[in-house]
LOKEVO-674435 format. One line per field, with one value per residue (C-alpha): residue number from 1; x, y, z. Coordinates in Angstrom, 1 decimal. Example, Ala and Ser with C-alpha at 12.3 -4.5 7.8 and 13.67 -1.06 7.14 Angstrom:
// LOKEVO-674435
seq	(1:2);
xx	(12.3:13.7);
yy	(-4.5:-1.1);
zz	(7.8:7.1);
END
This chain:
// LOKEVO-674435
seq	(1:2:3:4:5:6:7:8:9:10:11:12:13:14:15:16:17:18:19:20:21:22:23:24:25:26:27:28:29:30:31:32:33:34:35:36:37:38:39:40:41:42:43:44:45:46:47:48:49:50:51:52:53:54:55:56:57:58:59:60:61:62:63:64:65:66:67:68:69:70:71:72:73:74:75:76:77:78:79:80:81:82:83:84:85:86:87:88:89:90:91:92:93:94:95:96:97:98:99:100:101:102:103:104:105:106:107:108:109:110:111:112:113:114:115:116:117:118:119:120:121:122:123:124:125:126:127:128:129:130:131:132:133:134:135:136:137:138:139:140:141:142:143:144:145:146:147:148:149:150:151:152:153:154:155:156:157:158:159:160:161:162:163:164:165:166:167:168:169:170:171:172:173:174:175:176:177:178:179:180:181:182:183:184:185:186:187:188:189:190:191:192:193:194:195:196:197:198:199:200:201:202:203:204:205:206:207:208:209:210:211:212:213:214:215:216:217:218:219:220:221:222:223:224:225:226:227:228:229:230:231:232:233:234:235:236:237:238:239:240:241:242:243:244:245:246:247:248:249:250:251:252:253:254:255:256:257:258:259:260:261:262:263:264:265:266:267:268:269:270:271:272:273:274:275:276:277:278:279:280:281:282:283:284:285:286:287:288:289);
xx	(-53.6:-51.2:-47.4:-44.6:-44.1:-40.7:-41.6:-39.4:-39.5:-40.4:-37.4:-38.6:-35.4:-35.5:-32.1:-31.8:-31.5:-29.5:-31.0:-32.2:-35.4:-36.4:-36.7:-40.1:-40.8:-42.4:-44.3:-45.0:-48.1:-48.5:-45.0:-45.1:-42.9:-44.1:-43.7:-40.2:-39.2:-40.3:-38.3:-35.2:-35.7:-36.0:-32.9:-30.9:-32.0:-30.4:-33.3:-32.0:-33.3:-34.3:-36.9:-38.6:-41.2:-42.8:-45.8:-46.5:-49.3:-46.8:-44.2:-41.6:-42.0:-41.5:-38.3:-37.1:-37.4:-35.9:-32.9:-32.4:-32.8:-32.2:-35.7:-38.1:-41.2:-44.4:-48.1:-50.4:-51.6:-48.1:-47.1:-50.1:-49.1:-45.3:-44.9:-45.5:-46.4:-48.4:-48.1:-50.9:-49.6:-52.3:-54.5:-57.8:-59.9:-57.9:-58.0:-61.3:-60.1:-56.8:-58.5:-60.9:-57.9:-56.1:-59.0:-58.7:-55.0:-54.4:-53.9:-55.0:-51.4:-50.5:-50.1:-51.8:-50.7:-52.8:-51.4:-54.4:-56.0:-59.5:-59.4:-60.3:-58.9:-62.5:-62.9:-59.7:-60.6:-64.1:-63.1:-60.4:-62.9:-60.3:-61.4:-59.0:-56.7:-54.5:-54.7:-52.7:-53.4:-50.6:-50.8:-47.4:-46.5:-44.3:-41.2:-40.8:-38.9:-36.1:-36.3:-38.2:-41.7:-44.2:-46.1:-49.1:-49.8:-53.1:-54.1:-57.2:-59.4:-57.0:-53.7:-51.4:-48.5:-46.2:-48.0:-47.6:-43.9:-43.4:-45.1:-42.9:-39.8:-40.8:-41.6:-39.0:-36.1:-37.9:-38.8:-40.6:-43.5:-46.3:-49.1:-52.6:-56.1:-57.7:-60.5:-57.8:-56.6:-58.8:-57.4:-53.8:-54.5:-55.6:-52.7:-49.6:-50.7:-51.7:-49.4:-46.5:-48.7:-49.7:-46.0:-45.3:-48.3:-47.0:-43.5:-44.9:-46.8:-43.8:-41.6:-44.3:-44.2:-40.4:-40.8:-43.4:-41.0:-38.3:-36.2:-35.2:-37.1:-34.0:-33.0:-36.5:-36.6:-33.2:-34.1:-37.5:-36.4:-33.5:-35.6:-38.2:-35.5:-34.0:-37.4:-38.2:-35.0:-35.5:-39.0:-37.7:-34.6:-35.3:-38.3:-39.9:-43.5:-44.0:-45.5:-42.4:-40.2:-42.4:-42.3:-38.5:-38.7:-41.4:-40.0:-42.2:-43.4:-41.2:-41.5:-42.7:-45.6:-46.8:-46.8:-48.6:-51.2:-52.0:-52.1:-54.6:-56.6:-57.0:-58.1:-55.1:-55.4:-59.1:-58.6:-56.0:-58.5:-61.2:-58.8:-57.8:-61.4:-62.2:-59.3:-60.6:-64.1:-62.8:-60.9:-64.1:-65.9:-63.2:-63.8:-67.5:-67.0);
yy	(-39.4:-36.5:-36.2:-33.7:-32.0:-31.1:-29.3:-31.6:-30.8:-33.7:-35.6:-36.4:-35.9:-39.0:-40.3:-44.0:-46.0:-49.2:-51.7:-49.0:-48.1:-44.5:-42.5:-43.1:-41.3:-43.7:-42.7:-45.2:-44.0:-45.1:-46.3:-48.8:-51.9:-53.2:-49.8:-49.4:-52.8:-51.8:-48.5:-50.4:-53.0:-50.3:-48.5:-51.8:-52.4:-49.1:-46.7:-43.2:-42.0:-38.7:-40.7:-42.2:-40.3:-41.6:-40.5:-41.5:-40.8:-39.6:-36.9:-38.7:-41.8:-39.7:-38.2:-41.6:-42.9:-39.8:-40.0:-43.7:-43.9:-40.4:-40.3:-37.3:-37.1:-35.6:-35.2:-37.6:-34.8:-33.8:-37.4:-37.8:-34.8:-35.5:-39.3:-41.4:-44.5:-44.5:-47.5:-47.7:-49.7:-48.7:-51.2:-52.2:-50.3:-47.1:-47.3:-45.5:-42.4:-42.4:-42.6:-39.8:-37.6:-38.5:-38.2:-34.5:-34.7:-37.9:-37.2:-39.9:-40.8:-42.2:-45.8:-46.8:-50.0:-51.2:-53.7:-53.9:-57.3:-57.6:-54.1:-54.5:-52.5:-51.5:-50.1:-48.0:-46.7:-45.8:-43.9:-42.0:-41.2:-40.7:-42.1:-44.7:-44.7:-47.8:-49.7:-52.8:-55.0:-56.8:-59.2:-59.7:-61.1:-60.3:-62.1:-58.9:-57.8:-60.3:-60.2:-63.5:-62.3:-63.9:-61.1:-61.9:-59.1:-58.5:-55.9:-53.7:-52.8:-50.1:-51.6:-52.8:-55.2:-52.2:-51.3:-54.9:-54.8:-51.7:-53.3:-56.3:-54.1:-52.7:-56.0:-58.3:-57.0:-58.2:-61.7:-63.5:-62.3:-64.0:-62.7:-63.9:-62.8:-60.5:-63.1:-65.3:-62.6:-63.7:-67.2:-65.8:-63.7:-66.9:-69.0:-66.8:-63.5:-65.1:-68.1:-67.2:-67.2:-70.8:-71.9:-69.9:-71.5:-75.0:-74.2:-72.9:-76.1:-78.3:-76.4:-77.0:-80.7:-80.7:-79.3:-81.9:-84.6:-83.3:-80.9:-77.4:-74.7:-73.2:-76.6:-77.4:-74.0:-74.5:-78.0:-77.0:-73.7:-75.3:-78.2:-75.8:-73.9:-77.1:-78.4:-75.1:-75.1:-78.7:-77.8:-74.8:-76.3:-80.0:-79.6:-82.6:-82.9:-82.4:-85.9:-87.4:-85.5:-86.6:-90.2:-90.1:-89.4:-92.0:-95.4:-98.5:-99.0:-96.1:-93.0:-90.6:-92.7:-93.1:-89.3:-88.8:-91.3:-89.2:-86.0:-87.6:-89.0:-85.6:-84.1:-81.7:-81.7:-81.0:-78.3:-76.6:-76.7:-75.2:-72.5:-71.3:-71.2:-69.0:-66.7:-66.4:-65.7:-62.9:-61.4:-61.3:-59.6:-56.9:-56.3:-55.8:-53.5);
zz	(-28.4:-28.1:-28.1:-28.4:-31.7:-33.2:-36.5:-38.6:-42.4:-44.8:-46.2:-49.7:-51.7:-53.8:-52.5:-52.6:-49.4:-49.2:-51.6:-54.0:-52.1:-52.4:-49.2:-47.6:-44.4:-41.9:-38.8:-35.9:-34.1:-30.5:-30.1:-27.3:-27.1:-30.5:-32.1:-30.6:-32.0:-35.5:-35.2:-34.1:-36.9:-39.6:-38.3:-38.3:-41.8:-42.9:-42.8:-41.8:-38.5:-40.2:-42.1:-39.0:-36.9:-33.7:-31.7:-28.1:-25.6:-23.0:-23.6:-21.5:-23.6:-26.8:-25.3:-24.3:-27.9:-29.5:-27.2:-27.7:-31.5:-32.8:-34.4:-34.3:-32.2:-33.6:-32.9:-34.6:-36.9:-37.8:-38.5:-40.8:-42.8:-43.1:-43.3:-46.4:-44.4:-41.1:-38.9:-36.3:-33.3:-30.7:-28.9:-30.6:-28.1:-28.8:-32.6:-33.2:-31.2:-33.1:-36.5:-35.6:-34.7:-37.9:-40.3:-41.1:-41.8:-43.9:-47.6:-50.2:-51.1:-47.7:-46.9:-43.6:-41.9:-39.0:-36.5:-34.1:-33.6:-35.0:-36.7:-40.4:-43.3:-44.1:-40.6:-40.9:-44.3:-43.3:-40.2:-42.1:-44.8:-47.6:-51.0:-52.4:-49.4:-49.3:-46.0:-45.1:-42.1:-40.3:-37.4:-35.8:-32.3:-29.3:-30.6:-32.7:-29.6:-30.4:-34.2:-34.4:-35.1:-37.5:-39.3:-41.6:-44.1:-45.9:-48.5:-48.1:-51.0:-52.5:-51.5:-54.3:-54.5:-54.0:-50.8:-49.6:-50.5:-48.5:-45.5:-45.8:-45.9:-42.5:-40.8:-42.3:-40.2:-37.1:-38.2:-41.0:-43.1:-45.0:-47.2:-46.4:-47.5:-44.9:-44.4:-42.7:-40.3:-37.4:-37.7:-37.9:-34.7:-32.9:-34.1:-34.2:-32.8:-29.5:-30.2:-28.0:-24.9:-25.5:-25.5:-22.4:-20.7:-21.7:-20.5:-17.2:-16.7:-17.6:-15.1:-12.4:-13.4:-13.0:-9.5:-8.7:-9.9:-7.5:-9.6:-8.4:-10.2:-11.8:-13.2:-14.5:-16.1:-17.9:-19.0:-20.5:-22.1:-23.9:-24.9:-26.4:-28.3:-29.6:-30.7:-32.4:-34.4:-35.5:-36.6:-38.6:-40.1:-40.6:-43.0:-41.3:-40.3:-36.5:-36.4:-37.7:-35.3:-32.4:-33.5:-33.5:-29.7:-29.1:-28.5:-28.2:-24.6:-23.5:-21.4:-24.1:-25.3:-21.7:-21.4:-24.7:-23.8:-20.7:-22.8:-25.2:-22.3:-20.8:-24.1:-24.6:-28.4:-28.2:-25.7:-28.0:-30.9:-28.7:-27.3:-30.8:-31.9:-28.9:-29.8:-33.4:-32.2:-29.9:-32.8:-34.7:-31.7:-31.6:-35.3:-34.7:-31.8);
END
């Protein structure tokens, strides 16, 4: 885990940001697509580019982000020394190596936010080896790229309400946030972390069905995507239970109930339950190494 270093001096001058929040320098370590989305969100929310650091495995990726957003690139060690908050956005299988690299450089007053599936706050704290270090765990999802993410935030053993609030300020510009006990994070990973893939899978299958029924692919795609958007907005804005919304579409002896009967006959509901249990179990496996 290496990147280009720029030698930027810390910006801890106490000046208030919009909303009265004191300057907190934030470093996004391993800035891939998720990390870039967080950088973009923080800047749109009014955080000065001078208060954002990024690290990247490849030097060309670091240059790309510095040119695009005006933020500084650093090595992982430098980011640990200079930033108040460290956001770890690497893949779960890369986390141990990153923590080993960071361990000699992380002071006890840093906030560490881990966004890797299955990686517990205890694992992060143990590998960093800093007594009393606050660690917050966040599971977000790919709609972070369009500011529609769902991010679940959990406190580690030494994280306070203030640390959770700081995490929420980072993730709120790219979607919604919710606080959950860390014991629920594997379920969150299965439900919303992996959740977008289930919807894409369903849309893919429905487009194929449209083609089977004689529609051109482009027409089927447009019909299903807009139907999915409309249904999601109704779920979000109506406040109605999904059963009630479904029943509003389901006329007696009509087309919808005929389709739902087939879905039930093929065990689609049971398959979804089993699929999410499998995703939860895999998250637990990642946590255990």
